[in-house]
C-alpha positions in Angstrom: -33.6 2.8 -1.2 -36.4 2.8 1.3 -38.6 0.2 -0.5 -40.6 -1.0 2.5 -40.6 2.2 4.5 -43.3 4.9 3.9 -43.5 8.5 4.7 -45.1 7.9 8.1 -42.4 5.5 9.2 -39.6 7.9 8.1 -41.4 10.7 10.1 -41.6 8.5 13.2 -37.9 7.6 12.9 -37.0 11.3 12.6 -39.1 12.3 15.6 -37.6 9.4 17.7 -34.1 10.4 16.6 -34.8 14.0 17.6 -36.0 12.9 21.0 -33.2 10.5 21.7 -30.3 12.4 20.3 -31.4 15.9 20.6 -31.2 18.8 18.1 -27.4 19.2 18.5 -26.4 15.6 17.8 -29.0 14.6 15.2 -27.4 16.3 12.2 -24.0 14.7 13.0 -25.7 11.3 13.4 -27.5 11.7 10.0 -24.3 12.7 8.3 -22.4 9.7 9.7 -25.2 7.3 8.7 -25.4 8.7 5.2 -21.6 8.4 5.0 -21.9 4.7 5.9 -24.6 4.2 3.3 -22.4 5.8 0.6 -19.4 3.7 1.6 -21.5 0.5 1.4 -22.9 1.5 -2.0 -19.4 2.3 -3.2 -18.1 -1.0 -2.0 -21.1 -2.9 -3.6 -20.5 -1.1 -6.9 -16.8 -1.9 -6.9 -17.5 -5.6 -6.2 -20.1 -5.7 -8.9 -17.7 -4.0 -11.4 -14.9 -6.5 -10.5 -17.3 -9.4 -11.0 -18.4 -8.1 -14.3 -14.8 -7.7 -15.4 -13.9 -11.2 -14.3 -16.9 -12.6 -16.2 -15.9 -10.8 -19.3 -12.4 -12.1 -19.0 -13.7 -15.6 -18.5 -15.9 -15.2 -21.6 -13.0 -13.9 -23.7 -10.9 -16.8 -22.4 -13.6 -19.4 -23.4 -14.0 -17.7 -26.8 -10.2 -17.8 -27.4 -10.1 -21.5 -26.6 -13.0 -22.1 -29.0 -11.1 -20.1 -31.7 -7.9 -22.1 -31.1 -9.8 -25.4 -31.4 -11.2 -24.2 -34.8 -7.7 -23.2 -35.9 -8.5 -19.4 -36.0 -10.4 -19.9 -39.3 -14.1 -19.9 -40.1 -15.0 -18.3 -36.8 -18.4 -17.1 -35.8 -18.8 -13.3 -35.5 -18.8 -13.5 -31.7 -15.5 -15.4 -31.6 -14.0 -13.0 -34.2 -15.1 -10.0 -32.1 -13.4 -11.6 -29.0 -10.2 -12.1 -30.9 -10.2 -8.5 -32.1 -10.8 -7.3 -28.6 -7.8 -9.3 -27.3 -5.6 -7.9 -30.1 -6.7 -4.3 -29.3 -5.9 -4.9 -25.7 -2.4 -6.3 -26.5 -1.7 -3.3 -28.8 -2.8 -0.9 -26.1 -0.5 -2.5 -23.6 2.5 -2.2 -26.0 1.5 1.3 -27.3 3.0 3.4 -24.4 6.4 1.8 -25.0 6.2 2.4 -28.8 5.5 6.1 -28.2 8.4 6.4 -25.8 10.8 4.7 -28.3 9.7 6.7 -31.3 9.8 10.0 -29.4 13.6 9.9 -28.8 14.9 7.5 -31.5 18.5 8.5 -31.8 19.2 10.7 -28.8 19.2 10.2 -25.1 16.0 10.9 -23.2 15.7 14.4 -21.5 15.9 12.8 -18.1 19.2 11.2 -18.8 20.6 14.5 -20.2 19.4 16.3 -17.1 21.1 13.8 -14.9 24.4 14.2 -16.8 24.2 18.0 -16.5 23.6 17.7 -12.7 26.7 15.6 -12.3 29.0 18.1 -14.0 29.7 21.0 -11.6 29.5 24.5 -13.0 31.4 26.2 -10.2 35.1 26.7 -10.0 37.2 24.7 -7.6 39.2 26.4 -4.9 43.1 26.3 -5.3 44.8 23.6 -3.3 47.0 24.6 -0.4 50.7 24.3 -1.2 51.8 23.1 2.3 54.3 26.0 2.9 52.9 27.7 5.9 55.3 30.0 7.8 54.8 31.0 11.4 
């Protein structure tokens, strides 16, 4: 992290910070600076991860175009691996829906049954007034 800074430079920065900020505010300043550094590292890592993902998607897309141009036969191992990855991704996207459908094949889902039970009141209704009040 501190590639060009040696121990003496760090010591000098610490002493200057202690003199300028004082012993009360120096720990707060160090914490805020380390928080900024962590946030910048997190942001840089997320950008790097997104770029790697985009490059992988581009590579898969290019491999798929090559495979389509060859007619999906006599493919090189790299192209076949890309096709397999795309198939697995498509199956993983559809898998949650297949689990839901197979879990409750012939009956209503528990959420729908609970909603029906909530709509039907379990309490008795009060008798209606007859309209014959005598005063």
